[in-house]
C-alpha positions in Angstrom: 11.4 -3.1 -11.6 10.6 0.6 -11.3 14.2 2.0 -11.3 14.8 1.2 -15.0 11.4 2.5 -16.0 11.9 5.9 -14.5 15.4 6.1 -16.0 18.5 7.9 -14.8 16.7 11.2 -14.3 13.9 9.6 -12.3 14.0 8.5 -8.7 12.5 5.5 -6.9 11.8 5.6 -3.2 11.3 2.4 -1.2 9.5 2.8 2.1 10.1 0.2 4.8 8.3 0.3 8.1 10.6 0.4 11.1 8.8 -2.6 12.6 9.9 -4.8 9.6 13.4 -3.3 9.1 16.2 -5.5 10.3 19.7 -6.3 9.4 18.6 -9.0 6.9 16.4 -6.5 5.0 19.0 -3.8 5.2 21.6 -6.1 3.7 19.1 -7.3 1.0 18.4 -3.6 0.0 22.1 -2.6 0.0 23.1 -5.6 -2.1 20.1 -5.5 -4.3 18.0 -2.6 -5.5 20.0 -0.2 -3.4 22.9 -0.6 -5.9 20.9 1.3 -8.4 21.8 5.0 -8.2 18.2 6.2 -8.6 16.8 4.2 -5.7 16.6 5.4 -2.1 15.2 4.0 1.1 13.1 5.6 3.8 12.6 3.8 7.1 10.0 5.1 9.5 7.3 3.8 11.8 4.4 1.9 10.1 1.9 4.2 11.8 3.7 7.4 10.8 5.3 7.1 7.3 7.9 9.9 7.1 7.4 10.9 3.5 8.5 14.2 2.0 5.7 16.6 1.0 4.8 17.0 -2.7 7.6 14.5 -3.6 5.9 11.7 -5.6 4.3 11.4 -9.0 3.4 7.7 -8.5 3.0 5.4 -5.5 2.3 1.7 -5.6 0.8 0.1 -2.5 0.9 -3.6 -3.3 -1.0 -6.0 -1.0 -0.3 -3.8 2.0 -3.0 -1.1 2.3 -5.2 -3.5 4.4 -2.4 -3.4 7.1 -3.4 0.2 8.1 -6.3 -1.6 9.8 -4.1 -4.3 11.5 -2.6 -4.1 14.9 -0.1 -6.6 16.3 1.7 -6.1 19.7 4.3 -8.8 19.0 5.4 -6.9 15.8 5.1 -3.5 17.4 2.2 -2.4 15.2 -0.1 -0.1 17.1 -3.8 0.5 16.3 -3.6 3.0 13.4 -5.9 5.7 12.2 -6.3 5.0 8.4 -7.4 8.6 7.8 -4.3 10.0 9.5 -2.1 7.5 7.5 -3.7 8.6 4.2 -3.3 12.2 5.1 0.5 11.6 5.1 0.2 9.8 1.7 -1.9 12.6 0.3 0.6 15.3 1.4 3.5 13.3 -0.1 1.9 13.1 -3.6 2.4 15.9 -6.1 -0.8 17.4 -7.6 -1.9 15.1 -10.4 0.0 12.2 -8.8 -1.3 8.6 -8.9 -1.6 6.1 -6.2 -2.1 2.5 -7.4 -3.6 0.0 -4.9 -3.6 -3.8 -5.3 -5.1 -5.7 -2.4 -6.8 -8.9 -1.3 -10.6 -8.7 -1.6 -12.7 -9.4 1.5 -16.3 -10.2 1.6 -18.4 -7.2 1.1 -19.6 -5.5 4.4 -17.1 -7.1 6.8 -15.7 -4.6 9.3 -12.2 -3.8 8.1 -10.4 -4.5 11.3 -12.1 -7.8 11.6 -11.4 -8.9 8.0 -7.8 -7.8 8.3 -7.2 -9.5 11.6 -8.7 -12.8 10.6 -8.0 -13.0 6.8 -5.6 -10.2 5.9 -8.2 -8.9 3.4 -10.1 -5.7 3.0 -13.4 -4.8 1.3 -12.8 -2.7 -1.8 -15.5 -0.3 -0.8 -13.6 0.5 2.4 -10.5 1.4 0.4 -12.5 3.6 -2.0 -14.2 5.4 0.8 -10.9 5.9 2.7 -9.2 7.4 -0.4 -12.2 9.6 -1.2 -12.2 11.0 2.4 -8.5 11.8 2.0 -9.2 13.8 -1.2 -8.2 11.4 -3.9 -10.3 10.8 -7.0 -10.9 7.3 -8.3 -9.5 7.3 -11.8 -9.6 3.7 -12.9 -10.1 0.1 -11.8 -8.6 -3.1 -13.1 -9.8 -6.7 -13.2 -6.5 -8.5 -14.2 -6.0 -10.1 -10.8 -9.7 -11.0 -10.1 -10.4 -14.6 -9.2 -14.1 -15.4 -8.9 -13.2 -18.9 -7.6 -11.9 -17.3 -4.4 -14.8 -17.4 -1.9 -12.8 -14.8 0.2 -13.3 -16.9 3.4 -9.7 -18.1 3.7 -6.7 -16.2 5.1 -4.5 -15.0 2.3 -1.6 -17.1 3.7 -3.7 -20.4 3.6 -1.9 -22.8 1.2 -5.1 -23.5 -0.6 -5.4 -19.9 -1.8 -2.0 -18.3 -1.4 -1.0 -16.4 -4.5 -4.5 -17.0 -6.0 -6.7 -14.6 -4.0 -9.2 -12.4 -5.6 -7.4 -9.0 -5.8 -8.7 -5.6 -6.8 -6.7 -2.9 -8.5 -7.6 0.8 -8.0 -6.0 3.9 -9.4 -6.4 7.1 -7.4 -5.3 10.6 -8.4 -4.6 13.6 -6.3 -6.4 16.5 -8.0 -4.1 18.9 -9.9 -5.5 21.9 -8.1 -4.7 20.3 -4.7 -2.0 21.7 -2.5 
């Protein structure tokens, strides 16, 4: 979707955590979006994204940020430090760059590791606080994906709510005077 938007002079980078990269995903990339000349793939450990410094104008983290609070031995996901993870994201963004977050809303006040482990959801306030600590400025919010009928008590993969969760949208900007 993004490759045609940025055009032939722009570049799109897809990041795939090593823990989820396998032959099936490699083949899908090569035979799909990887055919577009302005798309590249970076594969690195989930806990340590290997992103080049000051490289990106825009980053979309779609329904995944909550996973920095997730750990799963079976999938090789260690306990991560969200602040260290965001430090890498911050360094990868150009000054003035935008990070857009879309994620599943958790009930307010639930500890993030608990809500992520049980429901794969995160409290919006946690995300806002994490990004503020990292140095980002909240620039906008969106309500397009809100669903007040979602009581936020079900796992996002539950058939009763899958694809219909209450989701928040946040736009963060790295200050222009940042290094």
